[in-house]
A tleap script that builds the chain and sets N, CA, C and O, in Angstrom:
source leaprc.protein.ff14SB
mol = sequence {
  NGLY MET GLY MET ASN TYR ALA GLY ASP SER
  SER ALA THR ALA TYR VAL ASN ASN SER LYS
  TRP THR ASP ILE HIE TYR SER VAL ASN GLY
  GLY GLY GLN GLN ASN VAL ARG MET THR GLN
  SER GLY ASP LYS ALA THR TYR THR VAL ASN
  GLY LEU LYS SER GLY ASP THR VAL LYS TYR
  TRP PHE THR TYR CYS ASN THR SER GLY TYR
  VAL LYS ASP THR ALA SER TYR SER TYR THR
  HIE LYS GLY ASN SER SER SER GLY GLY SER
  SER SER GLY SER SER SER SER GLY SER THR
  SER GLY SER ARG ILE PHE PRO ASP PHE SER
  GLY PHE PRO LEU HIE HIE ALA ILE SER PRO
  ARG ARG ARG PRO LYS SER GLY LEU CLEU
}
set mol.1.N position { -15.716 -6.398 -14.400 }
set mol.1.CA position { -15.563 -5.194 -14.138 }
set mol.1.C position { -15.761 -4.030 -14.975 }
set mol.1.O position { -16.280 -3.982 -16.091 }
set mol.2.N position { -15.184 -2.932 -14.147 }
set mol.2.CA position { -14.702 -1.755 -15.632 }
set mol.2.C position { -14.285 -0.846 -14.760 }
set mol.2.O position { -14.355 -0.627 -13.551 }
set mol.3.N position { -13.638 -0.182 -16.127 }
set mol.3.CA position { -12.936 0.960 -15.337 }
set mol.3.C position { -11.493 1.409 -15.885 }
set mol.3.O position { -11.326 0.658 -16.847 }
set mol.4.N position { -10.754 1.950 -15.817 }
set mol.4.CA position { -9.318 2.813 -16.774 }
set mol.4.C position { -8.347 2.306 -16.236 }
set mol.4.O position { -8.216 2.283 -15.012 }
set mol.5.N position { -7.297 1.696 -17.261 }
set mol.5.CA position { -5.542 1.677 -17.410 }
set mol.5.C position { -5.002 2.196 -17.908 }
set mol.5.O position { -5.339 2.605 -19.019 }
set mol.6.N position { -3.470 2.556 -17.162 }
set mol.6.CA position { -2.054 3.190 -18.238 }
set mol.6.C position { -1.733 2.454 -19.207 }
set mol.6.O position { -1.080 1.411 -19.179 }
set mol.7.N position { -2.415 3.252 -20.508 }
set mol.7.CA position { -1.279 2.092 -21.213 }
set mol.7.C position { -0.153 2.658 -22.170 }
set mol.7.O position { -0.056 2.345 -23.357 }
set mol.8.N position { 0.346 3.178 -21.772 }
set mol.8.CA position { 1.078 4.245 -22.016 }
set mol.8.C position { 1.994 5.382 -21.570 }
set mol.8.O position { 1.908 5.558 -20.354 }
set mol.9.N position { 2.863 6.226 -22.197 }
set mol.9.CA position { 3.542 7.648 -21.781 }
set mol.9.C position { 1.941 8.411 -21.887 }
set mol.9.O position { 1.349 8.991 -20.977 }
set mol.10.N position { 1.510 8.206 -23.230 }
set mol.10.CA position { 0.228 9.209 -23.554 }
set mol.10.C position { -1.271 8.665 -23.638 }
set mol.10.O position { -2.149 9.393 -24.101 }
set mol.11.N position { -1.575 7.267 -23.145 }
set mol.11.CA position { -2.726 7.294 -23.582 }
set mol.11.C position { -3.217 5.617 -21.720 }
set mol.11.O position { -2.633 4.945 -20.871 }
set mol.12.N position { -4.378 5.867 -22.161 }
set mol.12.CA position { -5.117 4.913 -21.413 }
set mol.12.C position { -6.265 4.656 -21.107 }
set mol.12.O position { -7.171 5.382 -20.698 }
set mol.13.N position { -6.173 2.676 -21.494 }
set mol.13.CA position { -7.276 2.146 -21.733 }
set mol.13.C position { -8.691 1.913 -20.938 }
set mol.13.O position { -8.794 1.588 -19.755 }
set mol.14.N position { -9.741 2.149 -21.847 }
set mol.14.CA position { -11.013 2.132 -20.487 }
set mol.14.C position { -11.890 0.659 -21.221 }
set mol.14.O position { -12.196 0.354 -22.374 }
set mol.15.N position { -12.095 -0.075 -19.700 }
set mol.15.CA position { -12.604 -1.079 -19.961 }
set mol.15.C position { -14.077 -1.863 -20.045 }
set mol.15.O position { -14.785 -1.010 -19.509 }
set mol.16.N position { -14.641 -2.555 -20.261 }
set mol.16.CA position { -16.012 -2.967 -19.280 }
set mol.16.C position { -16.524 -4.206 -20.117 }
set mol.16.O position { -16.872 -4.482 -21.265 }
set mol.17.N position { -16.347 -4.879 -18.693 }
set mol.17.CA position { -16.263 -6.414 -18.813 }
set mol.17.C position { -18.148 -7.147 -19.468 }
set mol.17.O position { -19.104 -6.419 -19.740 }
set mol.18.N position { -18.143 -8.129 -19.519 }
set mol.18.CA position { -19.391 -8.663 -19.314 }
set mol.18.C position { -20.937 -7.603 -19.935 }
set mol.18.O position { -22.072 -7.408 -19.501 }
set mol.19.N position { -20.198 -7.174 -21.063 }
set mol.19.CA position { -21.615 -6.014 -22.248 }
set mol.19.C position { -21.417 -6.899 -23.015 }
set mol.19.O position { -20.559 -7.773 -23.143 }
set mol.20.N position { -22.779 -6.433 -23.805 }
set mol.20.CA position { -22.843 -6.860 -25.244 }
set mol.20.C position { -21.963 -6.217 -26.179 }
set mol.20.O position { -21.055 -6.579 -26.927 }
set mol.21.N position { -22.747 -4.750 -25.774 }
set mol.21.CA position { -21.803 -3.287 -26.578 }
set mol.21.C position { -21.733 -1.917 -25.092 }
set mol.21.O position { -22.522 -1.876 -24.148 }
set mol.22.N position { -21.061 -1.373 -25.231 }
set mol.22.CA position { -20.597 -0.238 -24.919 }
set mol.22.C position { -20.318 1.519 -25.947 }
set mol.22.O position { -19.913 1.819 -27.070 }
set mol.23.N position { -20.932 2.415 -24.465 }
set mol.23.CA position { -20.611 3.600 -24.998 }
set mol.23.C position { -20.014 4.287 -24.147 }
set mol.23.O position { -20.752 4.534 -23.194 }
set mol.24.N position { -18.231 5.038 -23.986 }
set mol.24.CA position { -18.130 5.510 -22.736 }
set mol.24.C position { -18.214 7.359 -23.071 }
set mol.24.O position { -18.140 7.911 -24.169 }
set mol.25.N position { -18.285 7.617 -22.514 }
set mol.25.CA position { -18.506 9.090 -22.265 }
set mol.25.C position { -17.178 10.312 -21.614 }
set mol.25.O position { -17.215 11.016 -20.605 }
set mol.26.N position { -16.892 10.275 -21.892 }
set mol.26.CA position { -15.486 10.629 -21.437 }
set mol.26.C position { -15.359 12.329 -21.246 }
set mol.26.O position { -16.030 12.630 -22.233 }
set mol.27.N position { -15.060 13.313 -20.802 }
set mol.27.CA position { -14.037 14.537 -20.648 }
set mol.27.C position { -12.608 14.643 -19.945 }
set mol.27.O position { -12.313 14.401 -18.775 }
set mol.28.N position { -11.861 15.046 -20.930 }
set mol.28.CA position { -10.039 15.470 -20.383 }
set mol.28.C position { -9.620 17.116 -19.670 }
set mol.28.O position { -9.025 18.111 -20.086 }
set mol.29.N position { -10.204 16.783 -18.583 }
set mol.29.CA position { -9.322 18.030 -17.867 }
set mol.29.C position { -10.628 19.147 -18.330 }
set mol.29.O position { -10.638 20.134 -19.066 }
set mol.30.N position { -11.771 18.403 -17.448 }
set mol.30.CA position { -12.723 19.110 -18.005 }
set mol.30.C position { -13.265 19.953 -19.316 }
set mol.30.O position { -14.029 20.919 -19.300 }
set mol.31.N position { -12.551 19.208 -20.644 }
set mol.31.CA position { -13.296 20.074 -21.344 }
set mol.31.C position { -14.222 18.745 -22.190 }
set mol.31.O position { -14.741 17.826 -21.558 }
set mol.32.N position { -14.293 18.868 -23.688 }
set mol.32.CA position { -16.286 18.689 -23.888 }
set mol.32.C position { -16.246 17.542 -23.823 }
set mol.32.O position { -15.117 17.053 -23.803 }
set mol.33.N position { -17.299 16.713 -23.769 }
set mol.33.CA position { -17.375 15.164 -23.208 }
set mol.33.C position { -17.544 14.438 -24.947 }
set mol.33.O position { -18.352 14.593 -25.863 }
set mol.34.N position { -16.586 13.801 -24.788 }
set mol.34.CA position { -17.021 12.845 -26.016 }
set mol.34.C position { -17.706 11.595 -25.599 }
set mol.34.O position { -18.054 11.169 -24.498 }
set mol.35.N position { -17.797 11.125 -26.841 }
set mol.35.CA position { -19.348 9.943 -26.338 }
set mol.35.C position { -18.317 8.371 -27.907 }
set mol.35.O position { -18.080 8.798 -29.037 }
set mol.36.N position { -18.190 7.851 -27.784 }
set mol.36.CA position { -17.648 7.153 -27.974 }
set mol.36.C position { -18.332 5.605 -28.404 }
set mol.36.O position { -19.056 5.393 -27.431 }
set mol.37.N position { -18.427 4.892 -28.963 }
set mol.37.CA position { -19.267 3.826 -29.320 }
set mol.37.C position { -17.699 2.916 -28.811 }
set mol.37.O position { -16.733 3.270 -29.487 }
set mol.38.N position { -17.431 1.992 -27.892 }
set mol.38.CA position { -16.220 0.498 -27.619 }
set mol.38.C position { -15.766 0.249 -28.358 }
set mol.38.O position { -16.144 1.022 -29.238 }
set mol.39.N position { -14.814 -0.658 -28.897 }
set mol.39.CA position { -14.507 -1.442 -29.255 }
set mol.39.C position { -14.867 -3.340 -28.731 }
set mol.39.O position { -14.215 -3.868 -27.831 }
set mol.40.N position { -15.844 -3.994 -29.406 }
set mol.40.CA position { -16.578 -5.274 -28.695 }
set mol.40.C position { -15.557 -6.063 -29.080 }
set mol.40.O position { -15.203 -5.940 -30.253 }
set mol.41.N position { -14.856 -7.025 -28.241 }
set mol.41.CA position { -14.122 -8.537 -28.497 }
set mol.41.C position { -14.788 -9.712 -27.441 }
set mol.41.O position { -14.154 -10.035 -26.436 }
set mol.42.N position { -15.657 -10.111 -27.645 }
set mol.42.CA position { -16.373 -10.923 -27.223 }
set mol.42.C position { -17.296 -10.086 -26.270 }
set mol.42.O position { -18.009 -9.162 -26.662 }
set mol.43.N position { -17.192 -10.547 -24.881 }
set mol.43.CA position { -17.711 -9.944 -23.892 }
set mol.43.C position { -17.484 -8.477 -23.115 }
set mol.43.O position { -18.090 -7.842 -22.252 }
set mol.44.N position { -16.163 -8.283 -23.978 }
set mol.44.CA position { -15.309 -7.370 -23.086 }
set mol.44.C position { -14.748 -6.033 -24.189 }
set mol.44.O position { -14.030 -6.054 -25.189 }
set mol.45.N position { -15.589 -4.714 -23.321 }
set mol.45.CA position { -15.093 -3.811 -24.321 }
set mol.45.C position { -14.367 -2.792 -24.216 }
set mol.45.O position { -14.488 -2.273 -23.106 }
set mol.46.N position { -13.519 -2.170 -25.027 }
set mol.46.CA position { -12.366 -1.178 -24.544 }
set mol.46.C position { -12.153 -0.166 -25.598 }
set mol.46.O position { -12.533 -0.263 -26.765 }
set mol.47.N position { -11.601 0.670 -25.143 }
set mol.47.CA position { -11.542 2.354 -25.323 }
set mol.47.C position { -10.918 2.633 -24.973 }
set mol.47.O position { -10.933 2.811 -23.755 }
set mol.48.N position { -9.058 3.112 -26.262 }
set mol.48.CA position { -8.038 3.982 -25.365 }
set mol.48.C position { -7.894 5.396 -25.809 }
set mol.48.O position { -7.459 5.705 -26.918 }
set mol.49.N position { -8.187 6.041 -25.113 }
set mol.49.CA position { -7.504 7.517 -24.721 }
set mol.49.C position { -6.454 7.988 -25.309 }
set mol.49.O position { -5.449 7.486 -24.806 }
set mol.50.N position { -6.189 8.795 -26.227 }
set mol.50.CA position { -4.978 9.355 -26.734 }
set mol.50.C position { -4.370 10.349 -26.216 }
set mol.50.O position { -4.976 10.743 -25.219 }
set mol.51.N position { -3.473 10.918 -26.434 }
set mol.51.CA position { -3.097 12.528 -26.576 }
set mol.51.C position { -3.328 12.865 -24.122 }
set mol.51.O position { -3.795 13.808 -23.485 }
set mol.52.N position { -2.904 11.959 -23.823 }
set mol.52.CA position { -2.942 12.351 -22.074 }
set mol.52.C position { -1.299 12.521 -22.354 }
set mol.52.O position { -0.538 11.991 -23.163 }
set mol.53.N position { -1.140 13.410 -21.407 }
set mol.53.CA position { 0.445 14.450 -20.828 }
set mol.53.C position { -0.773 14.334 -19.502 }
set mol.53.O position { -1.954 14.631 -19.323 }
set mol.54.N position { 0.778 13.475 -18.475 }
set mol.54.CA position { 1.044 13.530 -17.465 }
set mol.54.C position { -0.002 14.157 -15.828 }
set mol.54.O position { 0.649 14.047 -14.789 }
set mol.55.N position { -0.642 14.414 -15.754 }
set mol.55.CA position { -1.287 14.882 -14.457 }
set mol.55.C position { -2.859 15.623 -15.065 }
set mol.55.O position { -3.495 16.542 -14.549 }
set mol.56.N position { -3.245 14.651 -16.633 }
set mol.56.CA position { -4.162 15.196 -17.090 }
set mol.56.C position { -5.312 13.863 -16.476 }
set mol.56.O position { -5.254 12.642 -16.619 }
set mol.57.N position { -6.327 14.758 -15.755 }
set mol.57.CA position { -7.861 14.337 -15.448 }
set mol.57.C position { -9.189 13.792 -16.691 }
set mol.57.O position { -9.925 14.376 -17.487 }
set mol.58.N position { -8.914 12.172 -16.226 }
set mol.58.CA position { -10.337 11.608 -17.242 }
set mol.58.C position { -11.548 11.181 -16.560 }
set mol.58.O position { -11.785 10.037 -16.172 }
set mol.59.N position { -12.337 12.265 -16.443 }
set mol.59.CA position { -13.848 11.609 -16.141 }
set mol.59.C position { -14.765 11.339 -16.564 }
set mol.59.O position { -15.640 12.190 -16.726 }
set mol.60.N position { -14.926 10.173 -16.881 }
set mol.60.CA position { -15.842 9.332 -17.418 }
set mol.60.C position { -16.631 8.286 -16.611 }
set mol.60.O position { -16.442 7.886 -15.462 }
set mol.61.N position { -17.816 7.858 -17.756 }
set mol.61.CA position { -18.956 6.806 -17.301 }
set mol.61.C position { -19.031 6.123 -18.893 }
set mol.61.O position { -18.437 6.363 -19.945 }
set mol.62.N position { -20.161 5.081 -18.448 }
set mol.62.CA position { -19.892 3.889 -20.026 }
set mol.62.C position { -21.527 4.045 -19.450 }
set mol.62.O position { -21.950 4.306 -18.323 }
set mol.63.N position { -22.376 3.707 -21.010 }
set mol.63.CA position { -23.922 3.630 -21.218 }
set mol.63.C position { -23.582 2.329 -21.682 }
set mol.63.O position { -23.144 2.214 -22.827 }
set mol.64.N position { -23.754 1.110 -20.786 }
set mol.64.CA position { -23.569 -0.844 -21.782 }
set mol.64.C position { -24.846 -1.285 -21.471 }
set mol.64.O position { -25.636 -0.724 -20.712 }
set mol.65.N position { -24.999 -2.212 -22.027 }
set mol.65.CA position { -25.751 -2.538 -21.898 }
set mol.65.C position { -25.060 -4.698 -21.494 }
set mol.65.O position { -24.099 -5.238 -22.043 }
set mol.66.N position { -25.914 -5.279 -20.526 }
set mol.66.CA position { -24.731 -6.087 -20.014 }
set mol.66.C position { -24.923 -7.513 -20.596 }
set mol.66.O position { -25.435 -7.568 -21.715 }
set mol.67.N position { -24.562 -8.737 -19.950 }
set mol.67.CA position { -24.959 -10.494 -21.248 }
set mol.67.C position { -26.453 -10.587 -20.888 }
set mol.67.O position { -27.310 -11.064 -21.632 }
set mol.68.N position { -26.667 -10.073 -19.656 }
set mol.68.CA position { -27.991 -9.793 -19.364 }
set mol.68.C position { -29.518 -9.618 -20.193 }
set mol.68.O position { -30.606 -10.152 -19.977 }
set mol.69.N position { -28.934 -8.311 -21.563 }
set mol.69.CA position { -29.758 -7.023 -22.197 }
set mol.69.C position { -30.576 -5.854 -21.717 }
set mol.69.O position { -31.318 -4.996 -22.195 }
set mol.70.N position { -29.952 -6.331 -20.202 }
set mol.70.CA position { -30.141 -4.844 -19.464 }
set mol.70.C position { -29.210 -3.862 -19.826 }
set mol.70.O position { -28.013 -4.120 -19.701 }
set mol.71.N position { -29.613 -2.665 -20.300 }
set mol.71.CA position { -28.915 -1.350 -20.603 }
set mol.71.C position { -29.029 -0.223 -19.054 }
set mol.71.O position { -29.920 0.197 -18.315 }
set mol.72.N position { -27.498 -0.105 -19.184 }
set mol.72.CA position { -27.408 0.731 -16.970 }
set mol.72.C position { -26.186 1.799 -17.631 }
set mol.72.O position { -25.248 1.504 -18.372 }
set mol.73.N position { -26.524 2.961 -17.141 }
set mol.73.CA position { -25.883 3.658 -17.185 }
set mol.73.C position { -24.895 3.338 -15.486 }
set mol.73.O position { -25.388 2.561 -14.670 }
set mol.74.N position { -23.710 3.954 -15.226 }
set mol.74.CA position { -22.678 3.538 -14.606 }
set mol.74.C position { -22.807 5.796 -14.194 }
set mol.74.O position { -23.136 6.902 -14.623 }
set mol.75.N position { -22.134 4.873 -12.891 }
set mol.75.CA position { -21.768 6.238 -12.235 }
set mol.75.C position { -20.220 6.883 -12.501 }
set mol.75.O position { -19.329 6.232 -13.046 }
set mol.76.N position { -20.080 8.102 -12.080 }
set mol.76.CA position { -18.764 8.419 -12.856 }
set mol.76.C position { -17.731 8.097 -12.334 }
set mol.76.O position { -17.628 8.312 -11.127 }
set mol.77.N position { -17.050 7.717 -12.775 }
set mol.77.CA position { -15.626 8.402 -12.379 }
set mol.77.C position { -14.337 8.446 -12.625 }
set mol.77.O position { -14.083 7.824 -13.657 }
set mol.78.N position { -13.283 8.974 -12.058 }
set mol.78.CA position { -12.008 9.651 -12.451 }
set mol.78.C position { -10.640 8.882 -12.795 }
set mol.78.O position { -10.320 7.823 -12.254 }
set mol.79.N position { -9.939 9.494 -13.681 }
set mol.79.CA position { -8.901 8.478 -14.098 }
set mol.79.C position { -7.998 9.321 -14.212 }
set mol.79.O position { -7.999 10.010 -15.232 }
set mol.80.N position { -6.921 9.525 -13.164 }
set mol.80.CA position { -5.972 10.489 -13.238 }
set mol.80.C position { -4.805 9.856 -13.539 }
set mol.80.O position { -4.255 8.999 -12.847 }
set mol.81.N position { -4.247 10.514 -15.121 }
set mol.81.CA position { -2.992 9.785 -15.746 }
set mol.81.C position { -1.537 10.070 -15.349 }
set mol.81.O position { -1.099 11.217 -15.272 }
set mol.82.N position { -0.921 9.138 -15.139 }
set mol.82.CA position { 1.012 9.878 -14.746 }
set mol.82.C position { 1.710 8.834 -15.504 }
set mol.82.O position { 1.843 7.610 -15.497 }
set mol.83.N position { 2.128 9.946 -16.211 }
set mol.83.CA position { 2.943 8.919 -17.625 }
set mol.83.C position { 4.400 9.135 -17.729 }
set mol.83.O position { 4.782 8.904 -16.583 }
set mol.84.N position { 5.848 9.566 -18.716 }
set mol.84.CA position { 6.737 9.206 -18.162 }
set mol.84.C position { 7.346 8.665 -17.466 }
set mol.84.O position { 8.455 9.142 -17.225 }
set mol.85.N position { 6.904 7.297 -16.734 }
set mol.85.CA position { 8.019 6.423 -15.228 }
set mol.85.C position { 7.333 5.188 -15.867 }
set mol.85.O position { 6.117 5.054 -16.003 }
set mol.86.N position { 8.158 4.431 -16.188 }
set mol.86.CA position { 8.788 3.123 -16.153 }
set mol.86.C position { 7.127 2.414 -15.146 }
set mol.86.O position { 6.275 1.611 -15.527 }
set mol.87.N position { 7.265 3.161 -13.825 }
set mol.87.CA position { 6.158 2.286 -12.317 }
set mol.87.C position { 4.706 3.264 -12.766 }
set mol.87.O position { 3.530 3.088 -12.449 }
set mol.88.N position { 5.359 4.358 -13.642 }
set mol.88.CA position { 3.918 5.092 -14.067 }
set mol.88.C position { 2.417 4.326 -14.278 }
set mol.88.O position { 1.277 4.681 -13.978 }
set mol.89.N position { 3.032 2.925 -15.032 }
set mol.89.CA position { 1.828 2.187 -15.651 }
set mol.89.C position { 1.481 1.624 -14.321 }
set mol.89.O position { 0.332 1.955 -14.029 }
set mol.90.N position { 2.361 0.493 -12.897 }
set mol.90.CA position { 0.514 0.069 -12.325 }
set mol.90.C position { 0.933 1.161 -11.097 }
set mol.90.O position { 0.143 0.886 -10.193 }
set mol.91.N position { 1.495 1.878 -10.798 }
set mol.91.CA position { 0.783 3.255 -9.768 }
set mol.91.C position { 0.180 3.401 -10.133 }
set mol.91.O position { -0.889 3.274 -9.537 }
set mol.92.N position { 0.199 3.968 -11.965 }
set mol.92.CA position { -1.258 5.247 -12.041 }
set mol.92.C position { -2.297 4.120 -12.288 }
set mol.92.O position { -3.448 4.555 -12.342 }
set mol.93.N position { -2.181 2.859 -12.443 }
set mol.93.CA position { -3.098 1.361 -12.649 }
set mol.93.C position { -3.769 2.073 -10.662 }
set mol.93.O position { -4.649 2.778 -10.168 }
set mol.94.N position { -2.548 1.216 -10.251 }
set mol.94.CA position { -3.463 1.297 -8.694 }
set mol.94.C position { -3.793 2.752 -8.141 }
set mol.94.O position { -4.728 2.865 -7.349 }
set mol.95.N position { -3.135 3.756 -8.489 }
set mol.95.CA position { -3.277 5.097 -7.391 }
set mol.95.C position { -4.672 5.582 -8.141 }
set mol.95.O position { -5.597 5.847 -7.373 }
set mol.96.N position { -4.978 5.761 -9.890 }
set mol.96.CA position { -5.703 6.590 -10.868 }
set mol.96.C position { -6.739 5.598 -10.132 }
set mol.96.O position { -7.529 6.045 -9.301 }
set mol.97.N position { -6.687 3.714 -10.601 }
set mol.97.CA position { -7.058 2.670 -10.539 }
set mol.97.C position { -7.820 2.549 -9.042 }
set mol.97.O position { -8.744 1.792 -8.743 }
set mol.98.N position { -6.977 3.761 -8.012 }
set mol.98.CA position { -7.457 3.905 -6.785 }
set mol.98.C position { -8.933 4.327 -6.487 }
set mol.98.O position { -9.562 3.979 -5.488 }
set mol.99.N position { -9.496 5.296 -7.710 }
set mol.99.CA position { -10.266 6.338 -7.853 }
set mol.99.C position { -11.430 5.040 -8.174 }
set mol.99.O position { -12.397 4.550 -7.590 }
set mol.100.N position { -10.499 4.773 -9.799 }
set mol.100.CA position { -11.518 3.776 -10.462 }
set mol.100.C position { -12.325 2.688 -9.658 }
set mol.100.O position { -13.515 2.706 -9.341 }
set mol.101.N position { -11.075 1.452 -9.340 }
set mol.101.CA position { -11.729 0.385 -7.906 }
set mol.101.C position { -12.064 1.037 -7.178 }
set mol.101.O position { -13.292 0.954 -7.211 }
set mol.102.N position { -11.698 1.907 -6.246 }
set mol.102.CA position { -12.925 2.994 -5.563 }
set mol.102.C position { -14.096 2.902 -5.700 }
set mol.102.O position { -14.748 2.435 -4.766 }
set mol.103.N position { -14.780 3.333 -6.958 }
set mol.103.CA position { -15.608 4.034 -7.205 }
set mol.103.C position { -15.902 2.541 -7.402 }
set mol.103.O position { -16.789 2.231 -6.606 }
set mol.104.N position { -15.474 1.382 -8.218 }
set mol.104.CA position { -16.372 0.061 -8.237 }
set mol.104.C position { -16.504 -0.384 -6.952 }
set mol.104.O position { -16.849 -1.558 -7.082 }
set mol.105.N position { -16.444 -0.178 -6.000 }
set mol.105.CA position { -16.624 -1.153 -4.629 }
set mol.105.C position { -18.595 0.122 -4.771 }
set mol.105.O position { -19.742 0.131 -5.218 }
set mol.106.N position { -17.631 0.858 -4.024 }
set mol.106.CA position { -19.017 1.986 -3.603 }
set mol.106.C position { -20.656 1.789 -3.994 }
set mol.106.O position { -20.603 1.071 -4.993 }
set mol.107.N position { -21.613 1.973 -3.803 }
set mol.107.CA position { -22.713 1.297 -4.601 }
set mol.107.C position { -23.954 1.896 -5.615 }
set mol.107.O position { -25.165 1.922 -5.836 }
set mol.108.N position { -22.463 2.401 -6.078 }
set mol.108.CA position { -23.004 2.796 -7.297 }
set mol.108.C position { -23.725 1.891 -8.499 }
set mol.108.O position { -23.831 2.131 -9.701 }
set mol.109.N position { -24.283 0.499 -7.524 }
set mol.109.CA position { -24.530 -0.266 -8.182 }
set mol.109.C position { -25.597 -0.206 -8.295 }
set mol.109.O position { -25.874 -0.962 -9.226 }
set mol.110.N position { -26.912 0.466 -7.733 }
set mol.110.CA position { -28.292 0.759 -7.848 }
set mol.110.C position { -28.972 0.444 -8.359 }
set mol.110.O position { -29.948 -0.139 -7.886 }
set mol.111.N position { -28.762 0.712 -9.787 }
set mol.111.CA position { -29.314 0.311 -11.241 }
set mol.111.C position { -28.975 -0.867 -11.389 }
set mol.111.O position { -29.738 -1.395 -12.198 }
set mol.112.N position { -27.969 -1.786 -10.902 }
set mol.112.CA position { -27.771 -3.508 -11.771 }
set mol.112.C position { -28.756 -3.879 -11.214 }
set mol.112.O position { -29.292 -3.091 -10.435 }
set mol.113.N position { -29.388 -5.328 -11.438 }
set mol.113.CA position { -29.568 -6.471 -11.850 }
set mol.113.C position { -29.087 -6.434 -10.172 }
set mol.113.O position { -28.336 -5.560 -9.738 }
set mol.114.N position { -29.785 -7.781 -9.140 }
set mol.114.CA position { -29.626 -8.485 -8.327 }
set mol.114.C position { -28.149 -8.734 -8.108 }
set mol.114.O position { -27.136 -8.252 -7.601 }
set mol.115.N position { -28.649 -9.836 -8.832 }
set mol.115.CA position { -27.247 -10.901 -9.368 }
set mol.115.C position { -25.853 -10.213 -9.627 }
set mol.115.O position { -24.836 -10.805 -9.266 }
set mol.116.N position { -25.765 -8.886 -10.289 }
set mol.116.CA position { -24.819 -7.821 -10.488 }
set mol.116.C position { -23.863 -7.663 -9.282 }
set mol.116.O position { -22.667 -7.897 -9.110 }
set mol.117.N position { -25.672 -6.779 -7.897 }
set mol.117.CA position { -24.814 -6.338 -7.425 }
set mol.117.C position { -24.287 -7.010 -6.037 }
set mol.117.O position { -23.374 -6.468 -5.414 }
set mol.118.N position { -24.649 -7.722 -5.766 }
set mol.118.CA position { -23.963 -8.977 -4.719 }
set mol.118.C position { -23.456 -9.979 -5.304 }
set mol.118.O position { -24.080 -10.965 -5.694 }
set mol.119.N position { -22.273 -9.781 -5.401 }
set mol.119.CA position { -21.278 -10.372 -5.417 }
set mol.119.C position { -20.321 -11.092 -4.278 }
set mol.119.O position { -20.398 -10.401 -3.262 }
set mol.120.N position { -19.549 -12.093 -4.094 }
set mol.120.CA position { -19.341 -13.275 -3.124 }
set mol.120.C position { -18.529 -12.082 -2.838 }
set mol.120.O position { -18.772 -11.442 -1.815 }
set mol.121.N position { -17.157 -11.550 -4.004 }
set mol.121.CA position { -16.451 -10.936 -3.443 }
set mol.121.C position { -16.799 -9.742 -2.591 }
set mol.121.O position { -16.306 -9.554 -1.479 }
set mol.122.N position { -17.557 -9.052 -3.093 }
set mol.122.CA position { -17.860 -7.972 -2.452 }
set mol.122.C position { -18.106 -7.945 -0.887 }
set mol.122.O position { -17.860 -7.173 0.040 }
set mol.123.N position { -18.874 -9.502 -1.106 }
set mol.123.CA position { -20.093 -8.978 -0.156 }
set mol.123.C position { -19.301 -10.431 0.848 }
set mol.123.O position { -20.108 -11.360 0.844 }
set mol.124.N position { -18.385 -10.695 1.411 }
set mol.124.CA position { -17.656 -11.974 1.865 }
set mol.124.C position { -19.258 -12.495 3.315 }
set mol.124.O position { -20.064 -13.413 3.161 }
set mol.125.N position { -19.220 -11.978 3.960 }
set mol.125.CA position { -19.942 -12.856 4.765 }
set mol.125.C position { -21.989 -13.055 3.863 }
set mol.125.O position { -23.070 -12.544 4.157 }
set mol.126.N position { -21.729 -13.637 3.217 }
set mol.126.CA position { -22.797 -13.177 2.592 }
set mol.126.C position { -23.922 -14.752 2.697 }
set mol.126.O position { -24.684 -15.288 1.893 }
set mol.127.N position { -23.305 -15.202 4.808 }
set mol.127.CA position { -23.814 -16.029 4.750 }
set mol.127.C position { -25.592 -15.081 5.928 }
set mol.127.O position { -26.646 -15.653 6.205 }
set mol.128.N position { -25.140 -13.438 6.331 }
set mol.128.CA position { -26.027 -12.909 6.451 }
set mol.128.C position { -27.044 -12.292 5.558 }
set mol.128.O position { -28.149 -11.752 5.606 }
set mol.129.N position { -26.388 -12.540 4.964 }
set mol.129.CA position { -27.246 -12.047 3.376 }
set mol.129.C position { -29.322 -12.347 3.831 }
set mol.129.O position { -30.180 -12.110 2.981 }
savepdb mol mol.pdb
quit
């Protein structure tokens, strides 16, 4: 999986699992695009965006090499930061990752190898395939 989660009042952490290396391309509130190599730990890449204010929108997408060696660009995602509330973490986690996890489900996986695109979780009636 991949996405961006609340990490504090002024920060959010993007992550990509099952990767050998990942670049994140992002912009805050429509500003200039940043392109950064994410920090790799095992098969997981992470990168924390700092300096966010509540209501800031981060548009982002990834270029990554998966563990099978395929290099892919993902679709773009949108994260809206909600700072300064103790529940901000989880609610922004679910509502903003509302958009993130929402987009994880719609088929922006067209470029992915088939075994990544069809997972039992997303196709519970796998008997019909």
